[in-house]
C-alpha positions as CSV (number, residue, x, y, z in Angstrom):
1,M,110.4,21.1,30.1
2,P,112.8,19.5,32.2
3,I,113.8,15.9,33.2
4,E,112.9,14.7,36.5
5,V,115.2,11.4,37.1
6,T,113.8,8.9,39.6
7,M,115.2,6.3,42.1
8,P,114.5,3.1,39.0
9,K,113.4,-0.5,40.2
10,L,116.5,-2.3,39.6
11,S,116.3,-5.6,41.2
12,P,112.3,-7.2,41.5
13,T,112.2,-7.0,45.8
14,M,114.5,-3.4,45.8
15,E,112.3,-0.9,47.9
16,T,115.2,1.9,48.1
17,G,118.8,1.8,46.8
18,V,122.1,3.4,47.9
19,I,123.6,5.5,45.3
20,A,126.8,4.1,46.3
21,Q,128.4,6.7,43.9
22,W,127.7,9.3,41.2
23,L,129.2,8.8,37.6
24,V,128.0,12.4,36.8
25,K,128.3,15.9,37.5
26,V,126.5,18.8,37.2
27,G,127.0,20.5,34.1
28,D,127.8,16.8,32.4
29,T,126.2,16.2,28.6
30,V,124.5,12.7,29.3
31,K,123.2,10.6,26.4
32,E,120.4,8.1,26.1
33,G,122.1,4.5,27.7
34,D,125.0,6.3,30.0
35,P,125.6,5.5,33.2
36,L,124.8,8.2,35.6
37,A,125.2,6.3,39.3
38,D,126.1,2.8,40.9
39,I,123.5,1.9,42.9
40,E,123.7,-0.2,46.3
41,T,120.5,-2.5,45.9
42,D,119.4,-4.9,47.8
43,K,121.3,-8.1,45.6
44,A,123.9,-6.4,43.9
45,T,125.1,-2.5,42.9
46,M,124.1,-1.9,39.7
47,Q,124.2,0.7,37.3
48,M,121.4,3.3,37.1
49,K,121.4,4.4,32.9
50,S,119.7,7.8,31.6
51,Y,116.8,7.5,29.4
52,D,116.7,10.5,27.5
53,D,119.3,12.8,26.6
54,G,120.7,16.1,28.3
55,V,122.5,18.1,29.8
56,I,123.0,17.6,34.3
57,A,121.0,20.7,35.8
58,L,120.9,18.9,39.4
59,L,121.8,16.8,41.9
60,D,119.6,16.3,44.2
61,R,121.1,13.2,46.7
62,A,124.5,12.4,48.0
63,A,126.9,9.3,47.2
64,G,125.6,7.3,50.4
65,D,121.8,8.4,50.3
66,E,119.3,5.6,50.6
67,V,116.4,6.9,48.2
68,A,113.1,5.0,47.8
69,L,111.7,4.4,44.5
70,G,110.2,7.0,42.5
71,Q,111.6,9.0,45.0
72,R,114.0,12.3,42.1
73,V,117.6,12.2,42.4
74,L,118.5,14.3,39.5
75,V,117.0,16.5,36.9
76,L,118.5,17.1,33.5
77,A,118.0,20.0,31.2
78,K,116.7,19.1,28.1
79,K,118.0,21.0,24.4
80,G,117.5,24.8,24.4
81,E,117.3,24.6,28.5
82,D,119.5,26.9,30.5
83,P,120.5,24.1,33.3
84,K,121.6,27.4,35.5
85,A,118.0,28.1,35.1
86,V,116.3,24.5,35.5
87,A,118.4,24.4,38.4
88,Q,117.5,27.6,40.3
89,S,113.3,26.4,39.2
90,M,113.8,22.5,40.3
91,A,115.9,22.9,43.6
92,G,112.6,23.8,45.6
93,A,110.6,21.5,44.1
94,K,111.8,18.0,45.3
95,A,109.9,15.2,44.1
96,G,109.1,12.1,45.9
97,G,106.0,10.0,46.7
98,A,104.6,9.7,50.3
99,G,106.9,9.5,53.3
100,E,109.9,11.2,51.2
101,K,111.9,11.6,54.5
102,P,114.4,15.2,54.1
103,A,117.3,15.7,51.5
104,A,119.9,15.4,53.8
105,K,121.9,18.5,54.5
106,S,124.9,19.8,52.6
107,A,128.6,19.5,53.7
108,A,128.8,23.0,54.4
109,A,125.7,22.9,56.8
110,A,127.1,19.6,58.6
111,T,129.0,22.3,59.9
112,S,129.0,25.3,62.0
113,S,130.6,28.7,63.2
114,N,132.5,30.0,66.0
115,G,132.6,33.2,67.6
116,N,135.4,33.9,65.8
117,G,133.9,33.1,62.1
118,K,136.3,29.9,61.7
119,Q,134.2,26.7,60.8
120,A,134.2,24.4,64.1
121,E,134.5,20.6,64.1
122,P,132.5,18.4,61.6
123,V,129.2,17.7,63.1
124,A,128.7,14.4,65.2
125,V,127.3,11.1,63.0
126,E,124.0,11.7,62.4
127,V,122.3,8.4,63.2
128,A,119.3,7.5,61.2
129,P,115.8,6.2,62.5
130,G,116.6,3.1,64.0
131,G,120.2,3.3,65.3
132,R,121.7,2.8,61.8
133,V,124.9,5.1,61.5
134,K,124.8,7.5,58.2
135,S,127.6,6.1,56.2
136,T,128.7,5.6,52.7
137,P,129.2,2.1,51.7
138,L,132.7,2.6,50.9
139,A,133.3,3.8,54.3
140,R,131.7,1.4,55.9
141,K,133.8,-1.7,53.9
142,I,137.0,-0.2,55.3
143,A,135.5,0.1,58.9
144,A,135.2,-3.7,58.9
145,A,138.0,-4.2,57.3
146,S,140.0,-2.7,60.0
147,S,137.5,-3.7,62.7
148,V,136.5,-0.3,63.7
149,D,133.2,1.1,64.7
150,V,131.7,3.5,62.3
151,S,129.7,4.6,65.2
152,R,132.9,6.0,67.0
153,V,133.9,7.9,63.9
154,T,133.5,11.6,63.3
155,G,131.7,12.6,59.8
156,S,132.2,15.3,57.4
157,G,129.9,14.5,55.1
158,P,126.2,15.8,54.3
159,G,124.3,16.0,57.3
160,G,127.4,14.0,59.8
161,R,127.7,11.2,57.4
162,V,130.7,9.6,57.7
163,I,133.1,9.2,54.3
164,R,136.2,7.2,53.5
165,A,138.4,10.5,54.5
166,D,136.5,10.3,58.1
167,V,138.0,7.1,58.5
168,E,141.0,7.1,57.1
169,A,142.0,9.8,59.2
170,Y,139.8,7.9,62.1
171,L,142.3,5.2,61.9
172,K,145.5,7.1,61.6
173,A,144.8,9.1,64.8
174,K,144.1,5.7,66.5
175,P,146.6,5.6,69.6
176,A,148.8,2.9,69.3
177,A,148.0,-0.2,70.9
178,A,148.3,-1.0,74.8
179,P,151.5,-3.1,76.3
180,P,150.1,-6.5,77.2
181,L,149.1,-7.0,80.2
182,S,151.0,-9.7,82.0
183,R,148.3,-12.5,81.1
184,P,146.8,-13.0,77.7
185,A,144.0,-10.8,77.5
186,A,140.1,-12.9,76.2
187,R,139.7,-12.8,72.8
188,G,136.8,-10.5,71.6
189,G,134.5,-11.1,69.5
190,E,132.5,-9.4,66.6
191,R,129.3,-7.8,65.7
192,I,128.8,-7.3,61.8
193,P,126.2,-5.2,60.6
194,H,123.8,-6.2,58.3
195,T,124.2,-5.9,54.3
196,R,121.0,-5.0,52.5
197,M,121.8,-8.5,50.5
198,R,122.0,-10.5,53.9
199,K,118.8,-8.9,55.0
200,T,116.9,-9.9,51.7
201,I,118.6,-13.1,52.0
202,A,117.0,-13.9,55.8
203,Q,113.5,-12.6,54.4
204,R,112.7,-14.4,51.8
205,M,114.6,-17.7,53.3
206,L,111.9,-16.7,56.2
207,A,109.1,-16.7,53.8
208,A,109.4,-19.5,52.0
209,K,109.8,-21.9,55.3
210,Q,106.9,-20.2,56.4
211,A,104.5,-19.5,53.3
212,A,106.1,-23.5,51.3
213,P,105.3,-26.7,52.7
214,E,108.1,-28.6,50.6
215,I,108.7,-32.1,50.0
216,H,112.1,-33.7,49.5
217,V,113.1,-35.7,46.6
218,M,116.5,-37.8,46.0
219,I,118.3,-38.9,42.7
220,E,121.8,-40.5,42.7
221,P,122.8,-41.1,39.0
222,R,126.0,-43.3,37.9
223,V,127.6,-40.0,35.8
224,D,130.3,-42.4,34.5
225,R,129.8,-42.4,30.9
226,L,129.1,-38.2,31.2
227,V,132.6,-38.1,33.2
228,A,133.5,-39.7,29.9
229,A,132.0,-37.3,27.6
230,R,132.9,-34.3,29.6
231,E,136.8,-35.0,28.8
232,E,136.2,-36.1,25.5
233,L,134.2,-32.6,24.4
234,N,136.8,-30.1,26.6
235,R,139.7,-31.8,24.6
236,G,137.8,-30.8,21.2
237,L,137.6,-26.9,23.2
238,A,140.5,-26.4,24.4
239,R,141.7,-24.6,21.3
240,E,138.9,-22.2,22.9
241,N,139.9,-21.8,26.3
242,I,136.8,-23.6,27.2
243,K,136.4,-26.2,30.1
244,L,132.6,-27.9,30.8
245,S,132.0,-28.4,34.2
246,L,129.8,-31.4,35.1
247,G,127.5,-28.5,36.3
248,D,127.1,-27.3,33.0
249,F,125.1,-30.8,31.9
250,V,123.4,-30.8,34.7
251,T,122.3,-27.5,33.4
252,K,121.5,-29.2,30.4
253,A,119.8,-31.9,31.4
254,V,117.5,-29.5,33.7
255,A,116.6,-27.5,31.1
256,M,115.6,-30.8,28.9
257,A,114.3,-33.0,31.6
258,L,111.8,-29.5,32.3
259,R,110.6,-29.8,28.5
260,A,109.0,-32.9,29.5
261,H,107.4,-31.6,33.1
262,P,106.5,-28.0,32.5
263,A,104.2,-28.4,36.5
264,L,108.3,-27.8,37.2
265,N,108.6,-24.8,35.3
266,A,106.3,-22.8,37.4
267,S,105.6,-20.5,39.5
268,Y,102.8,-20.8,42.4
269,E,100.2,-18.1,43.6
270,P,97.7,-17.9,45.5
271,D,94.7,-18.0,43.0
272,A,96.7,-19.9,40.2
273,I,99.6,-22.0,39.1
274,V,101.7,-20.1,36.7
275,R,103.4,-22.7,34.3
276,H,105.8,-20.9,32.5
277,G,106.6,-20.9,27.9
278,D,110.4,-20.0,28.6
279,I,112.9,-22.1,31.0
280,N,114.4,-19.9,32.6
281,I,117.0,-21.4,35.2
282,G,118.7,-19.3,37.7
283,I,122.2,-20.1,38.9
284,A,123.1,-19.5,42.4
285,V,126.2,-17.9,42.9
286,A,127.9,-17.3,46.2
287,L,129.1,-14.0,46.5
288,D,131.3,-13.0,50.1
289,E,128.3,-11.1,51.3
290,G,125.7,-13.4,50.5
291,L,124.1,-15.5,47.7
292,I,122.5,-13.6,44.0
293,V,121.1,-15.7,41.2
294,P,121.1,-14.2,37.8
295,V,119.4,-16.2,35.4
296,L,120.7,-17.9,31.9
297,Q,117.7,-17.2,29.6
298,N,116.0,-20.2,27.3
299,A,118.6,-22.6,29.0
300,D,117.0,-25.3,27.0
301,Q,117.8,-23.5,23.8
302,L,121.7,-23.1,24.4
303,G,124.3,-26.4,24.0
304,L,126.7,-27.3,26.2
305,R,129.6,-24.3,25.1
306,E,126.6,-21.5,25.3
307,I,125.6,-22.6,28.6
308,R,129.4,-22.6,29.6
309,V,130.0,-19.0,27.9
310,Q,126.9,-17.3,29.5
311,S,127.2,-18.8,32.8
312,E,130.9,-17.8,33.1
313,A,130.0,-14.6,32.5
314,I,127.0,-13.9,34.2
315,A,129.7,-15.1,37.9
316,K,131.9,-12.9,36.4
317,A,129.0,-9.9,36.3
318,A,127.4,-11.3,39.8
319,R,131.0,-10.9,41.6
320,A,131.5,-7.3,39.9
321,G,128.7,-6.1,40.7
322,S,127.9,-5.8,37.2
323,L,124.5,-8.1,36.4
324,T,121.6,-5.9,34.6
325,S,118.4,-6.3,36.1
326,E,117.6,-8.1,32.6
327,Q,120.4,-10.8,33.9
328,L,118.3,-11.1,37.3
329,T,114.7,-11.6,37.0
330,G,112.6,-14.1,34.8
331,G,114.1,-17.3,36.5
332,T,111.5,-20.3,36.0
333,F,113.9,-22.7,38.0
334,T,117.0,-22.3,40.0
335,I,120.2,-24.7,40.7
336,S,122.1,-24.4,43.8
337,N,125.4,-26.4,43.3
338,L,127.5,-26.6,46.4
339,G,129.8,-29.6,44.2
340,M,132.8,-28.1,43.8
341,F,133.3,-27.2,47.5
342,G,133.1,-31.0,48.1
343,T,129.6,-31.2,49.4
344,R,127.9,-34.3,49.1
345,Q,124.7,-33.4,49.1
346,F,122.5,-31.4,51.0
347,D,118.9,-29.7,50.8
348,A,118.5,-26.2,48.9
349,I,115.3,-23.7,49.9
350,L,112.9,-22.6,47.7
351,N,113.7,-19.4,45.7
352,L,110.0,-18.4,45.6
353,P,107.4,-17.7,43.6
354,E,109.3,-20.9,41.9
355,V,108.1,-24.3,43.2
356,A,111.6,-26.2,42.9
357,I,114.7,-26.0,43.1
358,L,117.7,-28.5,42.6
359,A,120.2,-29.2,44.9
360,V,123.3,-30.4,43.0
361,G,126.5,-32.3,45.2
362,A,129.8,-33.8,44.0
363,A,130.5,-36.1,41.7
364,E,131.9,-38.7,44.3
365,R,134.0,-42.4,43.7
366,R,131.7,-44.9,45.1
367,P,131.2,-48.6,45.4
368,V,128.1,-49.5,43.3
369,V,126.0,-52.5,42.3
370,E,127.0,-53.7,38.4
371,G,125.4,-56.7,38.3
372,N,126.8,-59.4,40.9
373,Q,129.2,-57.4,41.7
374,I,130.7,-54.6,43.3
375,V,132.1,-52.0,41.4
376,P,133.9,-48.4,42.1
377,G,131.7,-45.7,40.2
378,T,130.9,-42.4,40.1
379,V,127.7,-41.1,41.3
380,M,126.4,-37.8,41.8
381,T,124.1,-37.4,44.5
382,L,121.0,-34.4,43.5
383,N,118.4,-33.7,46.0
384,L,115.1,-31.7,44.5
385,T,112.9,-29.5,47.0
386,A,109.6,-28.8,45.8
387,D,106.3,-26.9,46.7
388,H,104.2,-29.1,47.9
389,R,101.3,-27.0,46.9
390,A,102.2,-27.2,43.5
391,V,104.2,-30.4,43.0
392,D,103.1,-33.8,44.0
393,G,105.6,-36.5,45.0
394,A,104.7,-38.0,42.4
395,T,105.6,-35.5,39.7
396,A,109.0,-34.3,41.6
397,A,109.7,-38.3,40.7
398,L,109.1,-38.4,37.3
399,F,110.8,-35.1,36.5
400,L,113.6,-36.4,38.7
401,R,114.0,-40.0,36.9
402,T,113.7,-37.7,33.1
403,L,117.3,-35.7,34.8
404,K,118.5,-39.2,35.8
405,G,118.1,-41.0,32.6
406,M,120.3,-38.0,30.9
407,L,123.0,-38.2,33.0
408,E,123.3,-41.5,33.0
409,E,123.2,-41.7,29.1
410,P,124.1,-37.7,28.3
411,A,123.6,-38.4,23.9
412,A,119.9,-38.8,25.8
413,M,120.3,-34.7,25.5
414,L,120.4,-34.5,21.7
415,L,117.4,-36.1,20.6
């Protein structure tokens, strides 16, 4: 029997996905593991891959379509089946769950014929429920870069969807700017529609502040020895083109401290606190469109070199939109580091259902008391945010005391 491929769950919070672009066409032969499409989720654009071998017989959806989880997006003909016959038999039986929206009209149906049999102009832009103009992600990106309201562009895609060519044609036909007035015109503002990622961030941050009573605990370790150890190790790693950051030491120290304080390596559930066996640390990565948290799996088992290499790899994948679902799931504790921007300290919001997150500030030269003297020293500010439903103040303080000891005496990480 033919294989019906449905929209997969590519991120933990994903409910729908937008087909950014198809990577296959009808008639292509695919094998297990081959990429089928780029899917825009609430977190990133990720590849949907094939779990079977076959020939693409039918593509149910067009690029730009938003599809709910479990709804069919394509059909594969198995070995020995006629793809054309499969397409004919399956075209009228689109799979989908309750509440499935009708498929977008074809490009041919999106135009109308006049009395002379000639094609009329493309239909007006199709507007989705809630007033959102249907358009492809690339069209929206080009329109936003040119400060163009996409609702002003006439769409020629399926169902009047605005595509890249429509925006480019609009920009070419846009009239020249009017000559300046006798007095400077008021500078207009800009209305930037929410991306799927920004909507998800807003929802999760609001939920965290509403659901979890937070406590905030701060430490300021003196990290002169850590800085010296980093410089010494980097001299040895120079031939490998690897350069450790202070954040790598913080990640290593956090992973080691979580071994001793499993109450912080946990998730809160309504009927239980789940202490995790693995220590998987989420590293917050800032993107132009928002924030994403890829995960270092089993971070307590990694050396500093491995932490640097893997941290760079997941950050690069996050910025390229090529993170896998495995790299986005399984986190048990999160680190948010703004030290590289010169920020001294800040409070991070919980990444629920995790019970704690560490905010890392910059390492700065400050006056410190040494004996009876004030001397220069390098100090770092670390702020722990914890879910008070699961973590008491003393528990948080003990964790930070262990962490402070490791950062001030980096040799302790070897024990």
